[in-house]
N, C-alpha and C positions, 0 to 999 in steps of 0.2 A: 261585452256584443263580439261577435265573431269577425274577422275578416273578409270580406266580402271578394269574391273572386272573380276577377277579370280578364276578359277577351278583347285583342284588341285584332279590328278585322280592317285593313287598308292595302291596297295593291302598292304603295309607295311605300317603303321600305324607313326613308326618312322619317315619314308620318309617324309609323309605329316605335321608332326610335326616339322621335320627340316626345312623342307622351310619354314611355319608360323613364327617360332622362328631366323631362325638364316641369313634369309634373309629380308634386308630393305624397303618392298613391299612400305610404305609411302616416302624415300624419292626415287621412280620410278615413284610417280603417282596412284599406284595401291592398288588395295582390295582385299584380298579373300574372295570369298562370299559363297565357298562350296567345298566339297571333297566328291569323291569318290572310293571304293575299289574292285570296277569289271566292265568290261564291260557294263552291261544292268545297274545298276547304273549309270555310267556315260553317258549313252545316255540319259536318264531319269535327271538328272540334266540339263544337257545341254538345253535339251527342256525347263525345266520351270525356270531354272536362266538364260539363255541365254547370257554366261560370251562370253567377248570382247576374253579371251585368255583362254585355255585350256590347263595344264602342263602335259601330258599324258607320262605314261610308257606305253611298248607293253605289256610287260607278267604280263597279269591282267588275273583273274578267269573271265570266262564264255566267253564274247568276246575279244579276245587281241586288243591293242591300234589301231590296223594303222586299223581294221574292224571298230572300234569306230569310225575312224574319217573319212573314206569310208561315212559308212552311216548318221553322222552328216553331213556331206557335203552339204547332200541334202536339209537338210530341215534349215541348218544357215550357210550358204557360204560365212558368213563374220567373223564368229568366227575364230579364229587364234590358230593354234596347234604346242605346241612346244614339241615336244619327250624329254625326258630324262629317257635312259636305260641303262642297267649294260650290252646290248649285244653291242659289237664293231664288227657291220657285214655288209660287203658290201652290202648285199642283203638287210639287214633292209632298210641301207641307201640310194638305190638304190629306195625302193618302196617306203619310205616318201618322197623322190625328185618327184618323180610320181603323191604323191598326193598333193603335193606342203606344205610340213611340211614347217615352219617357221625357226627354226634350230632341230638339233639332238644333244643334250650335255649327254656325258656318265657320269655316277657313278664313282666315287664320286664326285656329284655337286663342280666345283669349284664355289663359289658366283661369282666370281667376274668378270668369263666369263657367267655368267647368269646375269648379271649384264646388262653387256654388249648386250645382246641377246634383253633383255625386251626395252631398249632400241631406239634397230634399230626396234626392231617391230612396238615402237612408230612411230617412224618415218614413216614407211612403211604406216602405218595405215591414215596416216596424210595424207598422198599423194594419197591415197583411198577414203578417206571421201568425201562428199559432206560437206562442212562447214555450219554452222547455222548462222545466221544474228544478232550476238548478239551486236556481236563489228564489224562494216562492216569496219571501216574504219582501224583496226589492222589485220584483217583479210586480206582487200585487200592490204596492206603494205607488208602484211609476202610472201602472194603468188606472187607478184612481186617481193619480192628478189629469193626466190626460182626459181624462172623461169628464175633472171639472172645467178643465181647460175648451174643452168643446163648449161647454153647459152654459159657459162666462164668456165668451169670446168677446161678446160687443162691453163686457166692462173694463174699467183699468185691472193688467194682469200685471205682478213681477213677483222676482222670488220671494220678496218680503211679505205680499200678500198669500202666498202659498204655505210661505212657514207660519204664518198665523191661522190659517185655513185647517193646515194638516200637523200642525205642534211639532216644526220640524226645522231644526238648521236649515238656512238658506244655503249654505255650502253645501252641506248633505245633500237637498234637493239637485241644487247644480251639478253633482257630481253623480246622480241616479243618472241624468239626462246622459250625459257623455260615456257613461257604463251601459245602460241598456239599450239604447238608442243610436248613438252615437254621435250625437251632434250635440251642440249645446243648449242652454232653455230659449234664449232668445230667436237663436236659427230656428226652432222647431215652433216658439209660438207664433215669426213673421210668418212661416209656410203656411200653416193652419188657417191665419188669419187669408191669406192670399189665394186658398183654396176655397174659402169661403165668399173673398171678394168677386173670383172667377166666376162662382156657381150662381151668384145672384145676378151676376152681368148679362148671365147668358139665359137664366129661367126667367127674370123678374122685370119690371118696366119701371121698376127705384130710381131716384137719380144719384149719383156717383156719390152726390153727399151723404145722403140716408143709408150707401151700403158703406161707405166709411165707416157711420157712427157703428151698424150692424156687424161692423169686422174689426171695431174697436178702436179705433179713433177717431177721436173729436173734433180733430184740424184735417178736411180734405185735403190741405195742402199739402199735410204730412203723407197723410194714405197713397196721394198719388203719385209722391214723391218716391215711398215704398216699390209701389206698386207699377212703377218704370222699372226701380232697379232690378227687380225679380222677374218682371217679364217683358220689358226690352220694349215696350207701348205703354201708353198711358190708360187708363181705365175705359175712357171715350172710345179709343183705337181699337182695345183691346175687344168691345162690343161690336162696334161695326165692322172688324176685320173676322169675329165669327157668328155672326147672325146672319 
């Protein structure tokens, strides 16, 4: 998988330098290709650099980050936006959700949390992209595996299970995930289980225990722990906050 191109947008140079120096972009298959300090510069850089990801502060001069995202979406619908802000305000969060922001992270940045955000973003981009035909057999295999995961998400799934199902070496499957999607198998599996859980929480009246089972967790206590680590709130809190 090619490196993802990242644009950093923040009016504080120390924040931008912190992102460049304190986060291991290389380990997450990313590279910082540009910076911007205000809204107009951000729009110009998005036009010229066409980044895969824009890390965006809300409170920037000339034009705030949410307006930049709204305008940039018209010309660059494939660019993913992650808000990193000092504002812990529900109205900002709600507006960010309306604009389909990938994530909303509060300052000071927890770089472990930020790394999880970037890995989840790579998964989402993989699922939405049209794959090239450079390695058709590997791509066909990984697509078959990811389809199988979606269809059997409520079941016990491991590399060993996939190896038996597809008659492949577990280490080969593990490497496929890293090469083709850019994250390891467990990160991918956890991500799609959390996405199913969130959808069920918001679209059904199922209990948390039932949603836990349908998302592949036999023990709802384990499910709750994993969900809170991924989303920052418990499943019940998530349902209350967004309904």
